[in-house]
C-alpha positions as CSV (number, residue, x, y, z in Angstrom):
1,M,-52.8,97.7,-39.4
2,T,-52.5,93.9,-38.4
3,T,-51.1,92.9,-35.0
4,Q,-48.8,90.0,-34.6
5,L,-49.3,87.7,-32.0
6,N,-46.0,86.2,-29.9
7,D,-45.7,82.9,-28.9
8,S,-47.0,83.2,-25.5
9,Q,-50.3,84.7,-26.8
10,L,-50.6,82.0,-29.5
11,H,-50.0,79.3,-26.9
12,L,-52.7,80.9,-24.5
13,L,-55.2,81.0,-27.3
14,K,-54.7,77.4,-28.1
15,L,-55.0,76.5,-24.3
16,L,-58.1,78.6,-23.8
17,S,-59.8,77.2,-27.0
18,F,-60.3,74.0,-24.9
19,A,-62.7,75.7,-22.4
20,K,-66.1,74.6,-23.6
21,R,-68.0,76.3,-20.5
22,Q,-67.7,79.6,-18.6
23,A,-66.7,77.7,-15.7
24,D,-63.5,76.1,-17.4
25,L,-62.6,79.6,-18.7
26,D,-63.1,81.0,-15.1
27,E,-60.7,78.2,-13.6
28,M,-57.9,78.6,-16.3
29,T,-58.4,82.4,-15.6
30,Q,-57.8,82.0,-11.8
31,V,-54.7,79.8,-12.7
32,L,-52.9,82.5,-14.6
33,I,-53.9,85.2,-11.8
34,D,-52.5,82.9,-9.1
35,Y,-49.4,82.2,-11.0
36,Y,-48.8,86.1,-11.6
37,S,-49.7,86.9,-8.1
38,K,-47.3,84.4,-6.6
39,K,-44.5,85.7,-9.1
40,L,-45.2,89.4,-8.2
41,K,-45.1,88.7,-4.4
42,K,-41.9,86.7,-5.0
43,D,-40.4,89.7,-6.9
44,T,-41.6,92.3,-4.4
45,D,-40.4,90.2,-1.5
46,A,-36.9,90.1,-3.1
47,L,-36.8,94.2,-3.7
48,W,-37.9,94.6,0.1
49,A,-35.1,92.2,1.3
50,S,-32.5,94.0,-0.8
51,G,-33.4,97.3,0.5
52,K,-34.4,98.8,-3.0
53,L,-38.0,99.1,-1.8
54,S,-38.6,100.5,1.7
55,D,-41.5,102.2,3.9
56,E,-39.9,105.5,3.1
57,L,-40.0,104.9,-0.6
58,M,-43.5,103.6,-0.3
59,E,-44.6,106.9,1.5
60,E,-42.6,109.0,-1.1
61,I,-44.6,107.3,-4.0
62,L,-47.9,107.6,-2.3
63,N,-47.4,111.3,-1.7
64,S,-45.9,112.0,-5.1
65,H,-48.1,114.1,-7.6
66,I,-46.9,112.4,-10.9
67,R,-49.3,113.1,-13.6
68,T,-49.2,112.8,-17.4
69,P,-49.3,116.3,-19.0
70,Y,-52.1,117.0,-21.2
71,Q,-51.0,118.0,-24.8
72,Q,-52.6,121.2,-25.8
């Protein structure tokens, strides 16, 4: 079975191929982490502002016992 990479994955591989030192790779990784962290914060702030996310819903999620059933 072969896995086909999408355009984003191929682009990241090309970009990361320029990292010759571990410090460079670590810095590029941190840039991606910061980008997605900022994006996540913006999206969650929008959910809170719209009322789709609330303290009550968060409590409900925290207290729920959702588990993946084991197959026998």
